[in-house]
VEXDREN-2710 file (C-alpha; in Angstrom, 1 decimal):
% VEXDREN-2710
k/r/px/py/pz
1/MET/28.1/106.3/4.5
2/LEU/29.5/103.3/6.2
3/ILE/27.5/104.3/9.0
4/LEU/24.5/104.4/7.1
5/LEU/25.1/101.3/5.5
6/TRP/26.2/99.2/8.8
7/PRO/22.4/97.9/9.4
8/TRP/22.1/96.8/6.1
9/LEU/25.4/94.7/5.7
10/CYS/24.3/93.2/9.3
11/PHE/20.6/91.8/8.1
12/ALA/22.1/91.1/4.7
13/LYS/21.5/87.0/4.1
14/THR/22.4/84.8/1.4
15/THR/19.5/82.8/0.1
16/ILE/20.8/78.8/0.4
17/THR/18.4/76.6/-1.5
18/THR/18.2/72.6/-0.9
19/SER/17.3/70.3/-3.7
20/VAL/17.9/66.3/-4.3
21/ASP/18.7/64.7/-7.4
22/ARG/15.2/62.5/-7.3
23/ASN/12.3/61.5/-4.9
24/PRO/11.3/59.2/-3.8
25/VAL/14.7/57.2/-3.1
26/ASN/15.0/53.5/-2.2
27/LEU/16.6/52.2/1.0
28/ASN/20.6/51.7/0.3
29/ASP/20.5/53.9/-2.9
30/SER/22.5/56.9/-2.6
31/PHE/21.1/60.0/-3.7
32/GLN/22.6/64.0/-3.8
33/ILE/21.8/66.9/-1.3
34/ILE/22.3/70.2/-3.4
35/PHE/22.6/73.3/-1.7
36/LYS/22.8/76.6/-3.9
37/ALA/23.8/79.7/-2.8
38/ASP/23.0/83.3/-4.7
39/ASP/25.9/84.8/-3.2
40/THR/29.1/83.6/-0.9
41/PRO/27.7/82.4/2.6
42/ASP/29.0/83.3/5.6
43/ASP/31.0/80.1/6.2
44/ASP/31.6/76.7/5.3
45/PRO/28.6/74.2/5.5
46/ASP/28.5/72.1/8.9
47/LEU/27.0/68.8/7.7
48/SER/27.0/67.4/10.9
49/PRO/23.1/67.4/11.4
50/LEU/22.8/65.1/8.6
51/GLU/24.7/62.5/10.3
52/GLN/21.4/61.7/12.3
53/ASP/19.6/60.1/9.4
54/PHE/22.4/59.9/6.4
55/THR/25.4/58.5/6.1
56/VAL/27.7/61.6/4.3
57/LEU/29.6/59.4/1.4
58/ASN/31.4/62.5/-0.2
59/GLN/31.0/66.2/-1.5
60/SER/32.2/68.4/-3.8
61/GLN/31.8/72.3/-4.4
62/SER/31.6/74.2/-7.9
63/SER/30.7/78.3/-8.8
64/SER/30.0/80.3/-11.7
65/LYS/29.2/83.7/-12.5
66/SER/27.3/85.7/-15.4
67/TRP/26.6/88.6/-16.4
68/MET/23.2/89.0/-18.3
69/ASN/21.0/92.0/-18.9
70/GLY/23.3/94.6/-17.5
71/ARG/23.2/92.6/-14.2
72/PHE/25.8/90.1/-12.6
73/SER/25.2/87.1/-10.6
74/SER/26.8/84.5/-8.9
75/THR/26.1/81.6/-7.8
76/ILE/27.7/78.7/-5.4
77/GLN/26.7/75.2/-5.3
78/TRP/27.8/72.2/-2.8
79/THR/26.5/68.6/-3.9
80/VAL/26.6/66.0/-0.9
81/ASN/26.3/62.3/-1.6
82/VAL/24.2/60.4/1.2
83/ILE/22.9/57.4/1.9
84/ALA/19.9/56.6/4.1
85/LYS/20.2/55.4/7.5
86/HIS/16.5/54.0/7.3
87/ALA/13.4/53.9/5.7
88/GLY/10.5/56.4/6.2
89/THR/9.9/60.1/5.3
90/LEU/12.9/61.7/6.5
91/THR/14.1/65.5/7.4
92/ILE/16.9/67.1/5.6
93/PRO/17.5/69.5/8.3
94/SER/18.6/73.1/8.2
95/ILE/22.4/73.5/7.7
96/ALA/24.2/76.2/8.7
97/PHE/26.5/78.1/6.9
98/GLY/28.0/80.4/9.6
99/SER/25.5/83.1/10.5
100/ASP/23.6/81.6/6.9
101/HIS/21.5/78.8/6.9
102/SER/19.6/76.9/4.1
103/ASN/16.1/75.5/3.7
104/ALA/14.9/72.5/5.5
105/MET/13.0/69.7/3.3
106/THR/11.5/66.3/3.6
107/VAL/12.7/63.0/1.1
108/THR/10.9/59.7/1.2
109/ILE/13.2/56.5/1.7
110/THR/11.2/53.4/0.8
111/ASP/12.4/50.1/2.0
112/GLN/11.3/47.9/-1.0
113/PRO/13.7/47.1/-3.9
114/ASP/12.7/48.2/-7.3
115/THR/12.8/44.5/-8.7
116/GLN/12.2/41.6/-6.9
117/GLY/13.4/38.2/-7.4
118/LEU/16.6/39.0/-9.5
119/ASN/19.3/36.5/-10.9
120/ASN/22.7/37.4/-9.2
121/GLU/24.2/36.3/-12.5
122/GLN/22.8/39.4/-14.5
123/GLU/25.1/41.9/-15.4
124/LEU/22.7/44.8/-16.4
125/PHE/18.8/44.7/-16.5
126/LEU/16.3/47.4/-17.2
127/ASP/13.5/48.3/-14.7
128/VAL/10.6/51.1/-15.4
129/SER/7.8/52.3/-13.7
130/ALA/5.0/54.7/-14.3
131/GLU/3.2/57.5/-11.3
132/PRO/0.4/57.3/-11.3
133/GLU/-1.0/54.4/-13.2
134/GLN/-4.6/55.6/-13.4
135/PRO/-3.8/58.9/-14.6
136/TYR/-7.0/61.7/-15.9
137/LEU/-7.3/62.9/-19.1
138/GLN/-3.9/65.1/-20.3
139/ALA/-2.5/64.7/-16.6
140/GLN/1.0/63.8/-15.8
141/VAL/2.4/60.7/-15.7
142/ILE/6.2/60.2/-14.3
143/TYR/8.0/57.2/-16.3
144/THR/11.1/56.3/-14.8
145/LEU/13.5/54.1/-16.6
146/ARG/16.7/52.4/-14.7
147/LEU/19.7/50.7/-16.1
148/TYR/21.2/48.4/-13.2
149/THR/24.7/47.5/-14.3
150/ARG/28.0/45.8/-12.5
151/VAL/30.3/45.8/-15.4
152/ASP/31.9/48.3/-17.9
153/ILE/29.9/49.5/-20.6
154/ALA/32.0/50.7/-23.8
155/GLN/28.5/52.2/-25.6
156/ALA/24.8/51.8/-25.0
157/ARG/21.7/52.6/-27.6
158/LEU/18.4/52.9/-25.6
159/THR/15.4/54.1/-27.4
160/GLU/12.9/56.4/-26.5
161/PRO/9.0/55.9/-25.4
162/GLU/6.8/57.0/-28.2
163/LEU/2.9/57.3/-27.9
164/ALA/0.6/58.0/-30.5
165/ASP/-2.1/59.3/-28.1
166/ALA/0.2/61.3/-25.6
167/VAL/2.7/64.2/-25.3
168/VAL/6.3/62.8/-24.0
169/GLU/8.7/65.3/-22.4
170/LYS/12.2/64.1/-21.5
171/LEU/12.8/65.6/-18.0
172/GLY/16.6/66.8/-17.2
173/ASP/19.7/65.1/-17.4
174/ASP/20.0/61.5/-16.5
175/SER/21.1/60.8/-12.7
176/ASN/24.2/58.3/-11.4
177/TYR/24.1/56.8/-8.1
178/ASN/25.2/53.1/-6.8
179/THR/22.7/50.8/-4.8
180/GLN/22.5/47.0/-3.7
181/VAL/20.2/44.3/-5.1
182/ASN/19.6/41.0/-3.5
183/GLY/23.3/42.1/-1.9
184/VAL/24.9/42.5/-5.3
185/ASP/26.1/45.8/-5.6
186/TYR/24.9/48.0/-8.9
187/SER/25.8/51.1/-10.7
188/VAL/22.5/52.9/-11.3
189/THR/21.5/55.3/-14.1
190/GLU/18.4/56.8/-14.3
191/ARG/16.3/58.5/-16.6
192/ARG/12.7/60.3/-16.4
193/TYR/9.8/61.4/-18.6
194/ALA/6.6/63.2/-18.3
195/ILE/3.9/61.6/-20.3
196/PHE/0.4/63.2/-21.0
197/PRO/-2.3/61.0/-22.1
198/GLN/-4.7/62.5/-24.4
199/LYS/-7.1/59.9/-24.8
200/THR/-9.0/57.8/-21.9
201/GLY/-8.7/54.2/-21.8
202/GLU/-6.0/51.7/-21.9
203/LEU/-2.7/53.0/-22.9
204/THR/0.5/51.2/-22.9
205/ILE/4.3/52.3/-22.7
206/GLN/5.7/49.6/-25.3
207/PRO/9.2/47.8/-23.8
208/LEU/12.1/50.4/-24.3
209/GLN/15.0/48.2/-25.7
210/LEU/18.9/48.8/-24.7
211/THR/21.5/47.8/-26.9
212/ALA/25.1/47.5/-24.8
213/GLU/28.9/46.8/-25.8
214/ILE/30.2/45.3/-22.3
215/LEU/34.1/45.4/-22.0
216/THR/35.4/42.0/-21.2
217/ASN/39.0/41.0/-20.7
218/SER/40.4/38.1/-22.7
219/SER/42.4/35.4/-21.4
220/MET/44.7/35.0/-24.3
221/PRO/48.2/36.8/-23.7
222/ARG/49.2/39.0/-26.4
223/PHE/52.6/41.0/-27.1
224/ASN/54.4/38.5/-24.9
225/GLY/52.3/38.4/-22.0
226/PHE/52.8/41.9/-21.1
227/PHE/49.5/43.0/-22.3
228/ASN/46.0/41.4/-22.3
229/GLN/43.2/42.3/-24.8
230/GLN/40.2/44.0/-23.9
231/MET/37.0/42.5/-25.7
232/ALA/33.3/43.6/-26.6
233/LYS/30.8/42.0/-26.6
234/THR/27.0/43.0/-27.4
235/LYS/23.4/42.6/-25.0
236/ARG/20.3/43.5/-26.0
237/LEU/17.6/44.1/-23.3
238/ASN/13.7/45.0/-23.2
239/SER/12.0/46.4/-20.7
240/LYS/8.7/45.5/-19.7
241/PRO/5.3/47.3/-20.9
242/ILE/3.6/49.4/-18.7
243/THR/-0.5/50.1/-19.3
244/LEU/-1.9/53.1/-17.7
245/GLN/-5.9/53.2/-17.4
246/VAL/-6.4/56.9/-18.1
247/GLN/-9.6/58.2/-16.9
248/ALA/-12.2/61.0/-18.2
249/ILE/-12.7/64.6/-16.7
250/PRO/-14.7/64.1/-13.4
251/SER/-18.2/65.3/-13.4
252/ASN/-17.1/68.2/-10.7
253/ALA/-15.1/70.0/-13.7
254/ASN/-17.9/69.5/-16.5
255/GLY/-18.5/73.2/-18.2
256/LYS/-15.0/74.4/-16.7
257/ALA/-11.8/74.9/-18.2
258/TRP/-9.8/71.3/-17.7
259/LEU/-6.4/72.0/-16.2
260/PRO/-5.1/69.0/-14.2
261/ALA/-2.1/70.0/-12.2
262/LYS/0.2/69.4/-9.1
263/ARG/0.1/73.3/-8.1
264/VAL/-1.1/76.3/-9.8
265/GLU/-0.2/79.9/-8.4
266/LEU/-1.7/83.5/-10.6
267/SER/0.6/86.5/-9.5
268/GLU/0.3/90.2/-11.1
269/GLN/3.3/93.1/-11.0
270/TRP/2.2/96.9/-12.1
271/SER/4.9/99.2/-13.2
272/GLY/3.9/102.0/-11.4
273/ASP/1.3/102.6/-8.5
274/ILE/-1.9/101.8/-9.8
275/SER/-3.8/104.4/-7.0
276/SER/-2.3/107.3/-8.9
277/ALA/-1.7/106.6/-12.5
278/LYS/-1.1/109.6/-14.6
279/ALA/-3.8/110.0/-17.3
280/GLY/-2.3/110.2/-20.5
281/GLU/0.7/108.0/-19.9
282/PRO/0.2/104.2/-19.8
283/ILE/1.2/102.2/-16.9
284/THR/2.1/98.2/-17.6
285/ARG/0.2/95.1/-16.0
286/THR/2.2/91.8/-15.7
287/LEU/0.5/88.5/-15.1
288/THR/2.4/85.5/-14.4
289/LEU/0.6/82.0/-14.5
290/THR/2.9/79.3/-12.7
291/VAL/1.5/75.5/-13.2
292/ASP/3.8/72.6/-11.9
293/GLY/2.3/69.2/-13.9
294/ASN/1.4/70.2/-17.2
295/THR/2.7/71.5/-20.3
296/VAL/2.7/75.1/-21.6
297/ALA/0.2/74.2/-24.3
298/GLN/-2.6/73.7/-21.9
299/LEU/-2.2/77.3/-20.0
300/PRO/-5.1/79.6/-20.8
301/GLU/-5.6/83.2/-21.6
302/LEU/-5.2/85.3/-19.0
303/ALA/-6.8/88.6/-19.1
304/PRO/-9.4/89.8/-21.5
305/LEU/-8.8/93.1/-23.2
306/SER/-10.5/96.1/-22.0
307/GLN/-13.9/97.3/-22.7
308/HIS/-13.6/100.6/-20.8
309/SER/-14.0/103.2/-24.0
310/LEU/-12.1/105.3/-21.7
311/LEU/-9.4/102.6/-20.7
312/LYS/-7.3/101.6/-23.7
313/SER/-5.2/98.2/-23.6
314/TYR/-2.4/97.3/-25.7
315/PRO/-1.2/93.5/-25.1
316/ASP/2.0/92.2/-25.6
317/GLN/2.7/88.9/-26.8
318/PRO/2.8/86.3/-24.2
319/VAL/6.2/84.6/-22.9
320/LEU/5.7/81.1/-22.6
321/LYS/8.5/78.6/-21.4
322/GLU/8.7/75.5/-19.5
323/GLN/11.2/74.0/-17.0
324/LYS/12.0/70.4/-16.6
325/ASN/12.7/69.4/-13.0
326/SER/13.2/65.5/-11.8
327/ASP/9.9/65.5/-10.6
328/GLY/7.7/67.1/-13.3
329/LEU/7.3/69.8/-15.6
330/THR/6.7/73.4/-14.6
331/ALA/5.1/75.6/-16.9
332/PHE/5.0/79.3/-17.4
333/ARG/2.6/81.9/-19.6
334/GLN/3.4/85.8/-18.9
335/GLU/1.1/88.2/-20.5
336/LYS/2.0/92.6/-20.3
337/ILE/-0.4/94.3/-21.2
338/ALA/-0.1/98.5/-21.3
339/LEU/-3.1/100.1/-19.7
340/LEU/-4.0/103.6/-21.1
341/PRO/-6.3/105.9/-19.2
342/ASN/-7.1/109.0/-21.4
343/LYS/-9.4/111.1/-18.5
344/ALA/-8.8/111.1/-14.5
345/GLY/-10.8/108.9/-12.6
346/GLN/-11.6/105.2/-11.0
347/TYR/-11.3/102.3/-13.8
348/LYS/-12.8/98.7/-12.2
349/LEU/-10.7/95.7/-13.5
350/PRO/-12.4/92.6/-13.2
351/GLU/-11.7/89.6/-11.3
352/ILE/-9.3/87.1/-12.9
353/ALA/-10.0/83.2/-12.1
354/ILE/-8.5/80.0/-13.2
355/PRO/-10.1/77.0/-12.9
356/TRP/-7.9/73.9/-12.4
357/PHE/-8.1/70.4/-10.9
358/ASN/-5.9/69.1/-8.3
359/THR/-4.6/65.9/-9.1
360/GLN/-3.4/65.3/-5.4
361/THR/-6.7/66.0/-3.9
362/LYS/-8.9/65.3/-6.8
363/GLN/-11.0/68.4/-6.4
364/MET/-11.6/71.4/-8.5
365/GLU/-9.9/74.7/-7.2
366/LEU/-9.7/78.4/-8.3
367/ALA/-6.4/80.3/-9.0
368/LYS/-7.7/83.9/-8.6
369/LEU/-6.8/87.8/-8.3
370/PRO/-9.5/90.0/-7.2
371/GLU/-11.0/93.0/-8.7
372/THR/-8.6/95.7/-8.8
373/VAL/-9.3/99.2/-9.0
374/LEU/-6.9/101.8/-11.4
375/THR/-7.0/105.5/-10.5
376/ALA/-6.0/108.3/-12.8
377/VAL/-4.8/111.8/-11.9
378/GLY/-4.6/114.6/-13.9
379/ASP/-5.6/115.5/-17.4
380/VAL/-4.3/115.0/-20.7
381/ALA/-5.2/117.4/-23.6
382/THR/-6.5/115.2/-26.3
383/THR/-7.7/117.9/-28.9
384/PRO/-4.5/119.1/-31.0
385/ALA/-4.2/122.7/-30.5
386/PRO/-4.4/124.6/-33.7
387/VAL/-1.0/125.2/-35.6
388/GLN/-0.7/128.1/-38.0
389/THR/1.2/126.9/-41.1
390/PRO/3.5/128.5/-43.2
391/VAL/0.9/128.8/-46.3
392/ALA/-1.6/130.5/-44.0
393/GLN/1.3/132.8/-42.4
394/ALA/2.5/133.4/-46.2
395/GLN/-1.3/134.3/-47.0
396/GLN/-1.8/136.4/-44.2
397/ALA/1.0/138.5/-44.9
398/ALA/0.6/139.1/-48.6
399/PRO/-1.9/141.9/-48.2
400/LEU/0.5/143.9/-46.4
401/THR/3.0/143.4/-49.0
402/GLN/0.7/144.2/-51.6
403/THR/-1.0/147.3/-50.9
404/PRO/0.9/150.3/-50.6
405/THR/-2.0/152.7/-49.0
406/PRO/0.0/153.4/-45.9
407/ILE/2.6/154.9/-47.8
408/THR/0.5/156.8/-50.4
409/ALA/-1.4/158.2/-47.4
410/ASP/1.8/159.8/-45.5
411/VAL/2.5/161.0/-49.0
412/THR/-1.0/162.8/-49.8
413/GLN/-0.9/163.9/-46.4
414/GLN/1.8/166.5/-47.4
415/GLN/0.5/169.8/-49.0
416/PRO/2.4/170.6/-52.0
417/THR/3.9/174.1/-52.5
418/ASN/5.1/174.0/-55.9
419/ASP/5.2/171.8/-59.3
420/PHE/8.1/169.4/-58.0
421/TRP/5.4/167.5/-55.8
422/PRO/3.0/166.3/-57.9
423/TRP/5.6/164.9/-60.5
424/LEU/7.7/163.2/-57.3
425/SER/4.3/161.7/-56.4
426/ALA/3.5/160.6/-59.7
427/PHE/6.9/159.2/-60.1
428/LEU/6.7/157.0/-56.8
429/GLY/3.0/155.8/-57.2
430/LEU/4.7/154.5/-60.8
431/GLY/6.9/152.7/-59.1
432/TRP/4.9/150.8/-56.1
433/LEU/2.4/150.1/-59.2
434/ILE/5.4/147.9/-61.0
435/THR/6.1/146.6/-57.7
436/LEU/2.9/145.1/-57.1
437/VAL/2.6/143.8/-60.3
438/ILE/6.2/141.8/-60.3
439/LEU/5.0/140.8/-56.8
440/LEU/1.6/139.6/-58.2
441/THR/3.3/137.8/-61.2
442/GLN/6.1/135.8/-58.5
443/ARG/3.1/134.7/-56.6
444/THR/0.9/133.1/-59.6
445/LYS/4.4/130.8/-60.3
446/PRO/4.4/127.3/-58.8
447/LYS/7.8/127.2/-58.3
448/HIS/8.2/129.9/-55.9
449/HIS/5.2/128.8/-53.9
450/THR/6.6/125.5/-53.3
451/THR/9.8/126.6/-52.2
452/GLN/8.5/129.1/-49.9
453/VAL/6.2/126.6/-47.9
454/ALA/9.1/123.6/-48.4
455/VAL/11.8/125.1/-46.6
456/PRO/10.8/125.6/-43.0
457/GLU/8.8/122.4/-42.9
458/GLN/11.7/120.2/-44.2
459/SER/14.4/122.4/-42.0
460/GLN/12.1/121.6/-38.9
461/SER/11.8/118.0/-39.6
462/THR/15.4/117.5/-40.1
463/PHE/16.1/119.0/-36.8
464/GLN/13.7/116.8/-34.9
465/LEU/15.0/113.8/-36.2
466/LYS/18.8/114.6/-35.7
467/HIS/17.8/114.8/-32.1
468/LEU/15.8/111.3/-32.2
469/GLN/18.2/109.8/-34.1
470/VAL/20.9/110.8/-31.5
471/ALA/19.0/109.8/-29.0
472/CYS/18.7/106.1/-30.1
473/ASP/21.9/105.5/-31.4
474/ASN/22.8/106.3/-27.8
475/ASN/20.1/104.2/-26.3
476/ASN/19.1/107.1/-24.1
477/PRO/15.1/107.0/-23.2
478/HIS/15.4/110.3/-21.7
479/ALA/16.7/112.0/-24.4
480/ALA/14.5/110.0/-26.8
481/LYS/11.1/111.5/-24.9
482/ALA/12.3/114.8/-24.8
483/ALA/12.4/114.5/-28.7
484/LEU/9.4/112.8/-29.3
485/LEU/7.6/115.1/-26.8
486/THR/8.6/118.1/-28.4
487/TRP/7.7/116.5/-32.2
488/GLY/4.5/115.5/-30.7
489/GLN/3.8/118.9/-29.8
490/HIS/4.3/119.9/-33.1
491/GLU/2.6/117.6/-35.0
492/PHE/-0.6/117.0/-32.7
493/GLY/-0.6/119.9/-30.2
494/VAL/-0.1/117.1/-26.9
495/ASN/2.5/117.1/-24.4
496/SER/2.2/113.4/-23.2
497/LEU/3.9/109.9/-24.7
498/GLY/0.7/108.1/-24.0
499/ALA/-1.3/110.9/-26.3
500/ILE/1.1/110.6/-28.8
501/ALA/1.1/107.2/-28.7
502/ALA/-2.9/107.1/-29.5
503/LEU/-2.2/109.2/-32.8
504/VAL/0.5/107.3/-34.8
505/ASP/0.5/104.1/-36.5
506/ALA/0.8/100.7/-34.5
507/ARG/4.2/100.1/-35.0
508/LEU/5.4/103.5/-33.8
509/ARG/2.4/103.5/-31.0
510/ASP/3.9/99.7/-29.5
511/GLU/7.7/101.4/-29.3
512/ILE/6.4/104.5/-27.8
513/LEU/4.7/102.5/-25.0
514/ARG/8.0/100.4/-24.9
515/LEU/10.0/103.5/-24.4
516/ASN/7.1/104.8/-21.6
517/ASP/7.4/101.4/-19.8
518/SER/11.5/101.7/-19.7
519/LEU/11.3/105.0/-18.2
520/TYR/8.9/104.2/-15.3
521/ALA/9.1/100.5/-14.6
522/GLN/10.2/99.4/-11.4
523/ASP/12.3/97.5/-12.3
524/PRO/13.7/98.7/-15.8
525/LYS/15.5/96.3/-18.5
526/PRO/18.1/98.5/-20.9
527/TRP/16.5/100.4/-23.7
528/GLN/17.0/100.0/-27.1
529/GLY/16.7/103.0/-29.8
530/LYS/17.1/101.1/-32.8
531/PRO/13.6/99.8/-33.1
532/LEU/12.2/103.2/-32.1
533/LEU/13.7/105.0/-34.9
534/LYS/12.9/102.6/-37.4
535/ALA/9.3/102.8/-36.4
536/PHE/9.5/106.9/-36.7
537/ASN/11.2/106.6/-39.9
538/GLU/8.8/104.2/-41.7
539/GLN/5.7/106.7/-39.9
540/GLN/7.3/109.7/-41.6
541/ALA/7.8/108.1/-44.9
542/ARG/4.0/107.0/-45.1
543/SER/3.1/110.6/-43.8
544/LYS/4.7/111.9/-46.8
545/LEU/3.2/109.4/-49.3
546/ASN/-0.1/110.1/-48.0
547/LYS/0.6/114.0/-48.3
548/THR/1.5/113.2/-51.8
549/SER/-0.9/111.0/-53.3
550/LEU/-3.4/113.7/-51.9
551/GLN/-2.0/116.3/-54.6
552/PRO/-3.2/117.1/-57.9
553/LEU/-1.6/115.0/-60.6
554/GLN/0.8/116.6/-62.4
555/PRO/0.9/117.0/-66.4
556/LEU/2.7/114.5/-68.3
557/TYR/5.0/117.3/-70.2
558/ARG/6.5/120.3/-69.2
559/LEU/7.0/123.4/-71.0
END
């Protein structure tokens, strides 16, 4: 076993990603380089390559472990505080962690301070900026606020940017670093917002207001001179207003869906092999749209429903989420569609194209998936096989019990030799006649007829429900499939989950498709049987109610 695993152990590498807390960074500003590993790397990091362009101030290490959806994950993070030695586009080189390595990345270092002409007497001040200042309609603007301080602050209150004709989203947590302005050392707290203008023309971001309690030491001695009282004074500051010139949708985007962004990516995954899908069993297509630089509300629908009569589509509810990074917003839209081919053959799924406007190049682009061919193999029984009900069996069996012809024939074939046999024949014939009358009388009573039919149906239904209930209580998808196939064969004469799903109510259909997806998915999630059992019980209750409503009304009185 160790020999078989040796190649995997030799070539398995730990993934180490590199990021920064902000970009660009001003010269003489400290910033953080963050290395994050998804497992324990081969060795500690060798930070010496950073010394070519950066001064390493300090570093720290942290780790976290989690258990989610039956999977264990471990993350180790190294945070390195650095300051650039010169301005320009600098490369953070790949750092060696033994035989493992991080990815390289670039960071822009500017040589101009954020604020010019400041008085060195200022204890704290605000500075704001917006990029770009001439955005397109509904395109992302990064609004950055920085609080510079060289005194201790007890508490502070800062207003938020409010715009009537824009969507405003705060980006992540505040970052803290040190810098120099006109030769004076300051501590900086930086906060970022993503703003999406919803109206063309001038859009003014009104000044933000900061109210801070600044701590000072009183010169008045207290408690016999052993202690000095720490006092606080209130200071109020306003930032400068910023006016944006919002541009209209460009002419090269007229007539197309408008999605301004920095990056758009469209991808797909299948739960099985689309070149040999099984007819009568669903296969799930997962479409994911990733957009850098816009909100999830702007993302379009990805796939239309199938128009092919023999290829049914059952879309799930889309999954929408947003990720707030220091450089902007990333939006995700994921759609899952269960496709059910009813016959063997090839089914063409059309190309999916999402037009979008690249805010970096100012050009329209297409994120697309090419035409896909789904090939289904095998046959599926779509017509239920005739099932003989207990009523039909009873009707066929009744003439055999009602007609005494065979026995009478056997008796009459004997040749009587004396007077005893005619009397015996008459006696037996009278007995069979009485028996026939009793049987006919019992068959006309509703009570006996109902009992004769209901007992086997109830017993079989209880047997099926018991097996399905045990499987669902134990969250066992394979046992649940077996119980459903037995039930589907008895009820409809079909022998696949896809065929059963097409013949039941919508809620039970969805749960059966989820069960099938859990059984055949490449990366299945733990299956929960409670929703399936609930949907099955509701289906049975509705079916029983429908059968009852079709029976004739009972009399208002009973004898």
